N, C-alpha and C positions, 0 to 999 in steps of 0.2 A: 501549479497548478491553478494560477488565475493567469489567464489571458487578458481580462481587463487591462486600464493601466494605470488599477489601483494597487498599490502597495500598502501595508499595514502600516498607521502611525507606530511609531517606535518611540520611546525618551533619547530625545535628540536631535528630532528631524524637527523639519523648518520650524522657523518662528511663529509660522502663521496657526501653529496648531499649541494653542491655549495653554497654559499646564491644568487647569483643572481637567482640561477633558483627558490629559494625562494620567491625573488623578481618579477621574470616573473611570479611564479603564482598566484600573489596578484594582480597584474599589470593585467592581462587575464582576472581574477577571478571577478575583480571588474569594468572593464570596460563591460564584460557581464551583470552583474546585473544592472549597470547605462541604455545600451542599452537596459534591458527586460524594464526598469520601463519609458524609455522616449519612446518606441513603446507600451507599453499598456495603459499611462499615458497623452500620451503631442501628439503624432503623427503616428498613425495606419501604417503600412507598408503593400505592398502588400505582397500577398502569398507565392513566391521564395522570395522577399526580407527577409523576416522576418524568414524564416524555415533557408536558406541557410547561414546568418547569425550567427541565431541561432547554428544553426550545427557546425558551421568552429570554433565562441569560445570555443565550449563545446570541440570537438576534440582537439584542440591545449589545451587546460586544461589536458586533461586523457593523451596525450603524457607526458605531464611536469609533473602532480600528481604521471604517474604509470610510473615508467622506463620498459623497455624491460624485461630484464632480473629480474625485480622483484627489490624491494624496501631492499631485505635483501644485495645485491651484489652489489658493487661497479660498474659505467655504464660500465669505461672504455671506450677505443678508438672506439670500436665497438660499443658498447651499444650508444654512443654520437652521432656515426653517423646513426645510425638507428632512433634514436629518433630526428635527425634534421630531418632525412630525410622523416618522416611521417609527422611531425610540418608541413612541407613546402607542400605536399601532403596535409594535411587539410588546409593550407590558400589557395592553387591552386585552389580545388574543390570546395570552399565557393566562393573566392571571381571572381572565372569564372562565373559563374550565376549571380555574381552582377553585373559584368562591360559586359556582353553581353546579358542579359538576351530578349533586344530586339527581336536581330540578331536569337536566337535560337526561339524565338515563331513564327517568320517568316520563320522559312524553320522548322516547325513543322514536324515528319515524315520521315523529310531529310536530315537526320545526319549527318553534317561531318567527317570527320577522327579524328577531334580536337576532338570534341563532345563528340566521342568515348571512344578517350584516354581518357579523362580527367574523364570521366564517370567510367573507365575501376580503373582509382587511386582513386577515392570516394566511390566504393565499398568494396574496396581493406583498405583502409584507416578507415572505419568502422568498416569494420571489424576486423582488429586487435586494434581499441578503444575500442570496445566493449569486446574482449578479457582482456584488461585490467583492464577496468572498473565494468565490470559484470561479468565475466568469461570465461573460454573454453568453458564450456557448450551450452550460447548464440551463439558462433561464428561458431560451431558444424554445432548446425542445420542450421542455416545461408548457409553454405557451403552445408549442403545436398541438401538446398533449390533450388541453384543457380543449382547442377550436378543434379538434378531434371527435371529441366529448359533445361537443353539442351541434358536429354537422350529422343531419339524419330528418327523416321527416318529421318527428314527434321533437327535435329539439330547439333550442334557442336560436340556431342557426342553419337553415335546412337549406337553404341554398349553397351552401359548405358541401352538403351531401351530394352535388347533382358534379361536383369534380371529385368525388372519391372514385377509384376503378370498384368494378362490382363484389370485389372479394371482400374491400375495405368498409363494402356497406354496415351500417348498422340504424337502429332506430332512431338514434339522438336520444339527448337527455334535456332535461330544464337545468334553471343555474340554482336553483332548488335543491333539485334531486343529487345532483353535481357537488354541490357544497355539503351534504349531508354524505358523501361518501367519502370525501375527505376532507372536513372539519372535524365532524363529530363520531365517525366510524372507526374503528381498529383495521383499515384497509386502503389508507390515505398518507395525509401527513404525519401521523401518530402511528404508522402500523411498522410493521417487522425494522425494516431500515432504521428508523428513527430509534426503535426499542433496543437493536442493537447497539447505534451511537449512544445512546442514553447512561447506555449499564456498561458493558463492557469495554467497548473503545476508548470513553473518556477516561477510563480507571488505570489504561496501560499507555496511552499517551500520556498523562499524568504522571506514570511512573518511569514515562522515557525522557521527558523533562526533567524529574530530581538525577537522571541519571545524566542527563547533558550538565548542572549547571553546578554536580558535586564533582565532575572530571573524570568520571567513567569512562569516556568515549578516546582523550585520550590513553585510559590506562588499556583497553581492548586495542586501540592502535600500535599499542608501544608493544603489545603482547604480540603482537600479530610479526611485528619490526623482529622481533628476538627470536623465533619461531622459523623467520623464512629469510628473513634481510640477506644474508652471506649468500644465499643461492641466484642461479642466473633470474635475472629479472626479479630480486628481491622483492622490491617495491611495490611492483605490477603484482607478483602473489601476497604479501598485506593486504592490497586496498580488495582483494578477492573476498581473504579472510576477514578481515577486520567490517569489511560491507555485508558481509554475512551474519555476524552475530549483532551490529546495529542496526542494520537494512531491517531486522525483523520486531525492533521495538519501536523506530519512528516513525514507522508507517507512509513513509511518504519515501517513494525513490530518489524523487527531486534532493530533499531534503537530506537525504541519505549522501547523495553525493556532494553539496557542500559543505558537509559537515565531516567525512573520511577524504574526500577531494583534497583540500585545503594542503592536506598535510601531504596526500600519496600521489598529485598527479605530478609539483614540482619535480618529485624524487625522481621519479618515472623518466620525466622529462631529460636529468640530469646523469642519469644511469644510460640513455641510447635511443628511450623509445619515441617515434614524433610525437609531437602536441596534439595530433588529432587520436593515436594511437590510443596514448594516455589518457585523454577524455572518453576517448571509447570503451576501454578497458574498466572504468570505474564507473562509467553509466549503466555497463552488463552489470559487473556485480552489484550494484548498489539499488537496477531492479530485482535481482535475483534476492534481494533481503527482502520482499515483501512475498515471496513464497517459502520463504526457512521456518520452521516451526523454530518457535511455539508460537510463535504471535504474528505470523504470517503479514504484518504489517493490519491488522484488525480482521482481515480475511477470514481464518479458520473460526472465527465467533459467527460471521453470517453463515459460512458454508453451516455451521454446527445447529444453526437457528433452521434457516432452511431445509437441510436433509433430515429434522430432528433426530440426530445421531449423536453422541456424547460429543463435547469439547476433544477429549483426550484421542480417540479413535481418533479425529480430525487428523488430528497432528502427529497421531504414530504413523498414519498412512501417507502421508506427506515427507517424511521424513527422507526416504529414499529416493522418489524425484529431485527434491532438493539437491542432495548430493550429486546427483548425478548431473545437473545443470550448474553446482559450483565446480563439478569436475571438469565439463566440457570448458567452462571461462579460463580454469584451473591450464587446462592444457594448451588453449589456445595460447597465453601469456609466456609458455614452456616453451612451446614452440617457435615462437615469434624471439623471444630471448636468443636460442638457439640461433637462430636464423640469421639475424643480425653479430652474432657473437660477440654478447654480453657475458657480462663478469658479474660478481653478487655482488655487494658492498661491503668497505672495510669492516674489520672487527672494531676498530677504532669509534666509528660512525654510528655505531649502532647501540640499543639500550642491551643491558646486559640483562637476564630472564628474570636474576636473582632479583637485582635491584627492582625489575618490573615490580613483581612478587612481592616484595616488602614494601614497597608504598604503596600498592592498591588492590594486596589480596580481599581486601573488606568489602571491595567491590562485588565478589561473587556470593559472598552470603545473601546477599536480597534474592540474584538470581537462582541461586539455590533452593531456596524460600520457596520461590515461586513455580519452580519444577516440581520440587516436591509435593506442596501442597495441591499443583495439578494432577498427580497422581495418586492423589488422597481422594481423587475424586470429588472436591472441592466446590462451589460456582467458581466460575473464574470472576468473577465481579468481585467476592470477596478474597480471591488469591491476590488481586492486587493490589486490593484495599490492606491487606497482609503485608504484601509484599514491599508497599509504600514505605508502613509502619517500621519494620524491620529497616529500610536502609535509613532513618531518621534515627531509628536506633543505635545503630552501629557507627553514624557520622555523631551522635553523642557520646558513644566512648570512646571513641580517637581523640573526641576532646579532651574528655577524663583522663584517658594514660595521658596525653602529651601534657597535660597540666601537674598531674602528678608528679610523674616518672622523665617526660623529654626532655621538657622545659629544664629541671633543676638543672639534669646533670649537662645540659647545655651552656650552665651560667645563666640562665634567662628566670632571675626571680617571676614570681606567679604576683605581681603587685594587684589591688582591686580595681584599679585603672585597668590596666590590661584586660583581666578578666571582665569587666565589664564591655569594654570596646566587642571580644570575643564573642562576648554575647550577644552583643547587639547585630553583627559581623552575622551570625549565626541566624540570627531572628529574620535579616534581609534576605539573607540565601533562600530562607523559609519561603520567604513571601513571594521571592525572585521565581521560585520553582511553581510554586502555585498560579503566578499569573501566567508563565512561559506555558503553561497543561492547557491552560484557557485557552491561549491565543492559536496555539497550536491545535485544538479540538477544532476551530471555528469553521474550517474549510470542509472536512469531513462531516460535521453536523448536517453542517449550509446540503452539502450534497444528499445526503441522504436525506434529509425533508425535502429534496423537490424528487428524488427517485421515488416517495412516498407516492407524489403527486403520481407519478407515470404510473405506476405500480398499480393507483388504485384505478386509473382511467383503462389501463389493460384491462383490471377486473373486471371492470362495468361495461366493456364494450364488447369483450372476447374477444380482443385483440389477440392474445396470445395467441388461441387455436387457428388464426384468420394466418398468423405468420408461423406458425407449425404448417398449415396447410402449403401456406407458398415454398416453404423451405423444399418441402417432401415432393412439389412440381418440380420447381426449377431444378433441385439434384435427382431427380428422375430416380428417387431409390438407393441412389451411391452414398455408401456413409463418406469415402473421401472427398465427397464434392462436397456434403455438408458441411462438413468439417472445415473445410476452407473458406465458407460462405460465413463460416462462423468466426474467421478471423477476419475475413472482407471486414465485416457489421463492427468488430469488436477495434479494428484498425481506425472505422469513420467516425464511431463513436466516443473511440480514444481522442478522437483532433477536440469535442468541447468538454469532455465527461472528465473527471477526475478515475482514477481505478476503480472506487470502492462502488459509486454510484457505472460506472459503465459495469461490472459485474452485476449489479440487482439488475440492473434493464436488459440486457441479455441475458440471463438467465431467465427470467419470465417471459422475454419472447420465445426463447428457444430450447430453454428446459424441456418442455414435454414433448415436440418432435425429436429431440434427441433420445429421450428415454422409452417413448410410447412409440416411436416409428423405428428409429432405427436399434432400437433394445441395449441401449447405451446404460449399463446399472446407473443409478441415481447419484452414487458419493463421485466418480468417473467423470459425468457430467458437469458436475459442479467444479469439479477440479477444472476438468479443460476450460471451462468458459472462465473460471478463475487464471488460470493461466494464459491465454489469449487477450485478456483484459488487460495485461499488462504492456502488450505491443506497442503501444503508444510513445510510450518512456523511450523505444530505441530503433521506432520503426519510420525511417524520413517519409515523408515533409515535415511531420511533425514528432521530432523526436524530442522529448522533452527533457529527459533525461541528458539525453546525449546535449541537448544545448547549453543544458546547465555545465557538463561537464567542460564544454567547449569554450565558454566563459573564462572555466580557470586556467584551464591550458594555454587561452590564446591563440586557439585555432580555429578554421571555417567552420561554421554550425554544420554543414551539411556535410561532410566532411567528417567530422566528428559524428555525425548521426549517422552515416554508412560504415561508420567503424565500430560503432555498439550493436548496428542490427548485425553486422557478421558476426563479434562473440556471440551473441545472446541468439543465434541460432536452436541450442537447445529447447529455449522457450517456446518453437513451434514444434519441435522434432520431439521431443519427451513426453506431449500431450498424446499425440497422435499413438504413441510406445506405450501410455497407457492404456487408450482405450482397443488397441488390436492383442496388448495381451490385459486382461485383467486381472488376471491370477496375482500379477504384481503390486495391486492394489489389495483386490477382495482377498487375497487368500489362496492358498493352494498346499499339493505335496510338496517337501521342503525342496525334493530333487529338481523338481519343476521350475522354484522360485529361483534357486541360487542358478539354474541351466539360464531362465529370463533375464536373471540381474546381471550375466556376465558377458551375454549376448546385447544387453543395451551398453553398457558398457564399452564393450568392446566396438560396436557402432559409431557411437558418441566419435570415440577416439580416431577412429577412421576417417569419418565424417572430416573431422578437423584437420586431418593430416592433408584428405584431400583437398579442400579449400585452400590452406596454407601452401599445398605443394611442396610438403616438409614432414618429417618424423625425427627421424638420425640422420637423414643425411637428405639432399634434394631427390625427389620423387619425379620422378619422369611420368608423361601424360599417359603414354599408359598404362603406368599404374592407377594413377589417378582416374580413368573411367576403368578401370575395372573396377575401385572399390565402389562406385557407385549402385550400380544394380547390387552388389554383395549388402551394402545397406539397406537397402529395398528390401530385399527379401526376407531379412531379420524380422519385419515389421508383418511378413506373410503369415497368416494364421496356420501354417504347416509345419509339422517337425523336419521333415525331410528339406523342404525348401531354407530354414531356419538354419539348419547344419551347414545345406550348400555353403549358404552365404558367409555364415559365420568363420569356416574353413578359407572360401577364398578371402575374405579380411585378414584372419591370423597369416594365411603366406604370404598375401603384400607386405605385409609388415615386418614379418620375421626375414624375407628377402631384403628391405630396405634396411634392417638392423645388419643383415649381412653386408650390402654395400657398405653402412656408413664403417665397420672395421676392417675391410679390405682398405678404403681410403685412408685409413688413419697409420695402415705398416707404411715403413720405410720403405722406396724404390728399391 
């Protein structure tokens, strides 16, 4: 997520990072998490209070965690001065809104020079904090958006307007007008992206952090191994299942690769998968975690806010596409295992389902509470709050049971000293979870802040409508070409932006064209853009999740990236399927839904078989060539054409099965 040379300061890092800085990071991080818990479950705050305090603490944390010249070099006097200046800027810009909000609202549209000056400081500090926490690409795009706003006959940089193509021309805006839009209005830095980050996203990132420190990650991985380990290619299938569970909560495909890949990639290599295959499988599976309900890596909250649809509705319609994606990755894994003659792991090497459940069943309780409260239509922010409380309550209950029943049976008397040590360790774990949640939220929140700048400029200049006109002109009114343009744009944006920011920017630019000009239903348009925003994780030359998998697997990054791209083909095909078969999302007659779902699964299975040249046995080129037009036919909006395509795919697959049975018979 961070393409600069800055890596966060962590305890035990270089000696040049003074211990007071580490203590200050902990203090700010814990304070931020406690503030978020207070506002989520005890006393909800007003829009500007919530968002400004959140951004202030996030930026303070960013300037502490990421030194100006990178964590590999000592800060030095100049570095300390710059970091202290930006730290103060974060404090001033957040505190100013909190202290003087009533006066600012009363003079709305007639801003004072102090308002404008503090707003300028806010924009600069946001861009610099994003450079450190997210990467230079995010800041560059933000600066380009600002320059575009100034370009025009009435702007502060009219000469820039002379370089703009005719369709991109606009009147231009002054510094006062732009800063008022970005800092003092509800469509800039403190707009919808920051609102979602400051409420829903943070609380679930914190929930994921508590899952991580309590050992839930290992529980889910062991659960996946116990379920699939004895099958062909068992560790790879376990990687797919574990990544589906953890990826939805972690909020980052790269974090998911690092978390689950540390266990799954070495086992895949030991079983017979090539290093670049193992890294690619983990990257594709981890990327799928971002589209898997219930959290979808925080994407479900953004989609719900932008479409004004209930959160639960977004989750429900996303279940089938996510299952289709993971089913495709799972099938790829199975085909490779058959093709390379792999076997499963021995029973003695695998955890037993009974042992896994007996030691970690309590991790399922917070997830059950989370799903139950979501079904009850409670606010997602409040749901996250109660899920965290449930997790803490379960941890306390487990400790009490151990102290009263388990320890005495094991002949370990619970002395006062042991009790005090256990309580102290529990409190340290609590602090660790609060700090980790805040640290993990920095990059997402800073991406949303700069995305707010871009969205504010797009709204001010009308760039979204201009972009829609260009998209309509270049595609010639052809929906497929328009979707290919969206895919290419998401790939380019994804090289410099994290998934969340890429989705926000893309939907603002191309969303109006997809819905108004091409007639794509609103929710499907958002899901398509969100799915395509994931592609930079698995598409070379900048396959970020693939590169993370390569590092663990000890493989070449580009080879691993291409493998991830192959395994994640569902990321490109399933959005097309949603667009051309909207009833699978929007609902329709039950027979039509069953038909559409079955043909969709059949097409994805046929595509995996055609790509690998193997299903039950090796598949010749004529069969593979016959499958491709049949797959395309399933997307065609005609029942007769779909039926012909499905029949062709079924015939080829049955023929391949018959050939495998014949080859298995003795001569």
